N, C-alpha and C positions, 0 to 999 in steps of 0.2 A: 797413195790410197785415195780412192775418190768414192763419192758416194753412189751406192748402188741399190736403185730402186726399180730396175727394168728386168732383173733376172733373179732366179734363185726361186722359181716356182717349184715347189716339191710333189710329187704324185705318186701315192701308196695304192696299188691295185691289188686286192686280194691277197695282201702278204701275209704269210703263215710262216711260223717256224714251230717245228715240232721235234722234241726230245723222247727218248725212248720212255714211255709212259705217262708223257704229259705233253699238252700242246700249250706253248708259252704265248704264242701270237696266233689268233684264229681268225685269218683270211679278212683282214681289215681294209678298209679304202678310207683315204684320207688325203684332202688336197689341201696344201698351204699355199696362198697366194705370195707373190713375189713383194717382198716387203712387210709380210704379215709376222706377227709374234704369235706363236701357237704352243702351247703348253700341253704336255702329257701327263694327267695327276692320275694318281691312284695308288692303292695300297700295296705293300710288299706282294710280288709274285703276280702283279695284274698284266705284265708284259711291257710296259713302258721304256725300261731301259734296254730289253732285247730288240724292241722296235727302233729305238735310237742307234743300237749298235749295229743293225742291219742297215741303216741308211747310211752310217759312217762308212761299212764295207768291213768292219770288224767280225761280224757275224754273218754268216751265208743263209738266206731265206731257204726253207724247204720249199716254197711255191712262192707264187706271185711275182709282182714287177715294182720297181723302183724307178723313178724318172725324174730329172731334174731338167726343166725347160723343154720337156717332152722328149728329152735325150734318155734312153735307156741306160742305168748305170748298174742294174743288178749284179753284173758278172765283171764290173770293173774295180781294179784293185784301189784300196783307199787312196793311195797318193794320186790316182789320176782323177778324183772327183772334184776337186777344187772345192772342199768342204773345210771349213774351220770347226775345231772341237775342244770345248774347254771342260775337263774334267773336275771332280769334287776335290782330288788332291793335289791339284794343280799341274802335276807332272813337268814341272820346271827342272833344268839340268842344274845340280847344285854346283858344280864347279865352273859354271858358264858365268859371266857377267850378266846384268839383265839385259843390255844391249845385245849381247850375242844369243841369249835365248830368244828374246823378240826376233831376231835377224836369221835365224836358223831356217824357217819355212822358205825365206827369199834365196839362202844361199844353196839349199838344195834344188831350188829352180833356176841355179846359176845366173843369179842376176848380177849385174855390174856393181862395184862397190859403191858407185855415186848413188845409183838407186837405192841401195841396201840402206846407205846412212840416211838419205831423206826420208824414206818411206819408215824406217824404225822411229827416228825422231819424232815423225808426225804421229806414229802410233803410241809413242810414249806420252806425247803432249796431250792426245785424245783421252787417255785414262788418268791425267794428271800425275804423270810421273817424269815429267821432263826433268833433266839434270840429275836423275838416280841410274842412269845407263851403267856406270862404271860398279854399281854395288853388286855383292853376291845375292842370291836368294835368301841366304840365312841371316842377311842384314836388314830384312823388309819384315814388317808386319805380315800377318796372315791374309788382312785386305789388300796390301800393297802386292802381295806374291799373286792372289786372284787377278788384280790389276795388268800384273805382268802377261799372266795365261791369257787374259781376254785380248791384250795388244797382239801377242804371238798369233792367236787365232784369226786377227783381223788383218795383220800387215799385208797378207798377199791379195786382199779385197775378194775374198772368197765369195761365191754365189749365196752359200747358205752356211749359218752358223749353228751348229749343236751344242748345247748345255745340259751337262748330266749332274744333276744335284749341285750346282756351282758354289751355293751358300751354305752348304751343309757342315762344313767345317769352321764356320765363323759364329762369334757369338752374337747374341741377339741386337745388339747396336751396331756391330759391322754387317750384319744382313741388312740391316735397315739402309744403311747409307748404300752398299752394293747393289740393292734393287732400285733405287734412285739412279745410280750410276749407269747400269745396263739399260735401263728405259732410255736414259738420255743418249747414250751412245746408239743405241737402236735406232731412235729417232733422227739423229745426227747422220748415221753411215745409211740408214736405209735397207739393213741386210736382212734376207728373211732367217728368223730364228725359230727352231723346234727346240724344246726347252722341256726338261724332265725334272719333275719333283714330286716328294709326297708331301709337300706343305701348301695347304689350300690356301693360305693367305697370299704366298707367292704366287701362285696361279691365277687368284682372282684379282690381284691388283696389278699384275705386269702384263697381262696377256690381251692380245685382241679377241683371242678365241681359245676356250679350254676343250681338250678331250680327255674327259673323264674315263679310263679304264678300268675294266673287272674281268678277270679271268680271260684274259687275251683278247678281249673285244672292246669297243668303243661303245660305253654304255650311253654317253650323250656328249653331242659336240655342239657348243655354242658360247655364247659370251657369257661373263661372270653372272651378269643379271639374268640370263637364261636359265643356267644351272641352279641359282640360288632361289630364284621366285617362281620358276616352272620347271622343277625337276620331273625328268620323264620317267620314272621309275622310283619304288621305295628305295632301292639302293642309292640312287643319287640323292634322294630327301635325307637320308640318314648320313651318307658319306660327308656333305657340304653343310658347313655349318651345324647348328644346333636345331633341332626341330623336335615340336610335340607331335606325335603322330598318333591318332585316334582311328580306330577300325570300327566299321558300322556299314550302315547304309544311307540313302536318300530317299525321303519320301515326299509326297506333295503335302501342302498344308494351306487350306486356304487361297489357292491360286499361287502360292509360293513354292519354295523347296526348303526341305529342313533335313539337316543331317542327324541321324539318330545313332549315338556312339553305344558301343558294347555297356559302357557303363551306366546308361541311363541318361548321358547328357545329349541335349536337344538344342541345336543350333541354327540359325538359317544360313544357307549357303546361296551362291549365284548360279552355280552349275551342277549338274550332274543328270544322272539317269535313274530314276524312282526304281528302287528295288534292288539294284545293283550292288554287290559287296564293294566299298570304297574305303580308302585311307584319307583322312584329314590331316592336311599339314598346316602348322601354325607355328610361326616362328617365334621363339621367347620375346623377343624386342618388339614384336608387334602388338604384346598384350599390354594394356595398362591396369595398374593395381590401385584400388581404391578401399576406402572403409565399407564395410558392408552397409553401413547407413547413408553412405553418399546419394545424392540425387542422380537421377539417371540423365544420360546425353541425350540431346534432341537434335544432333547434326547430321552428319551422313549415317546410312542404315547400319546399324551396330548390333552385334551380338553379345551377351551378358549372361554371365553365370557367376554364382555364388561358390564359395570355397572356404577352406581354412589353412592359413599357413602353417607347414609341416617343418620349414627349414629355410634359414637365411644365410648367405654368405656374403661377406663384404669382397669385393674384388677390385677396389680402386675406382676406376671410371664408372663402374656400373655395380648394382647389387643383385644377385641372383637368388630367387625364390622358388621353393619347391610348394605348391599349392595342392591340396587333395579338393578335387571339385566333385567326386563322386566315388562310392566305393570302388577301388580298384583303379581310379582314373586319377593320374599326377600329372599336372602341368607345370612346366617351368616358365619363369617369367625373369625377364631381365630389364631393370629400370635404370636409368642414368642417375647418377649422383649428382643431382643439381641441388643449389642450396633450397629450393622450394619443394622439393620431391617429398611425397610422404613416406615414413619409413615403417613397415610392419614388423611384428615380432611373432616368434612362433606361438600359435594357438589362435592368433588373431582372426575374427571371421572378416573375409574381405569380399569384394565383388571384382571380377575379372571382365573387362571389356576389350573387344577388338572392332575394328572395320569388317564388314562382311567380306569386303573384297580382299581383306587380308588372308583370309582362309582359303587353301589351295587344295582341290581334289587330286591327289596322285594318280597318273592313268594305272589301271591294272596292269599286273603282269601279263606280258604275252600281246 
């Protein structure tokens, strides 16, 4: 098994899957570069797993094309696509030793015994399971079983690795360990990865790019920073992370721009078209919380509004506040629990501040 950085480029062209009464995947276009790690993220029913199954060859598309390195594979049987697949349930053979589970793809390809032994040993070493080849899957932990599945998917040096919710059956600590391991292996081997998850944190921390899907289409494709800081639609802003979303419009004021919220909130913004109906997004962690009597800041251009604390929830590394800023306007605030942090209580009058550049106008629908 050798590093694989020059092949595995995946191209989906107007890929569509229809079932009676519904369209699971609706004419999507996607290119995953050689050696790139791209995640399909989205709610249940968004089409992400159906897309993966069509690439693997387990589901036939209604229309559209799939190609690897410009070679059409749409009508090719799964066993001829040279694709590694890792499932959530591992799909290990329970009666086979770890060694034989990993060796299975090589034996199906009629590789010589000497090649099989060296490749399997290398694959097990790569996933830190060297010396465990004689064990049965039932003698391994869930994390170790997932590593066996990963070794089996990579042992024949596929050009493309597909991973369908591979960490979903693991507890939180094991998920964190396996996220690190998968990224390490991806960097070492250089294989192209198409990964499916509904877990935002997995998608944002592991991927080169994320394709957020909704109703069978790609709502936005970009880096984690693109999706989090610059969502292309209200759906993206609501799905990725936590957001304060204020409805209103932008107006000019003394040569600048001011966002006027439906609840009477007025704050400066950097961009916008006066008069157009807009949605202002403000992430809770971008807002600072101070006593109402606190002196104003004089650094970067800053927005500031008064409010009253409605609710306080301690969440370990941070505290979550709900602050009533105006009738019908409730803002979420997250503050790090540092030793010097000021702690507000329900009913406290407070002042909320944020940098003008941290407020983002979500593009209107359509």
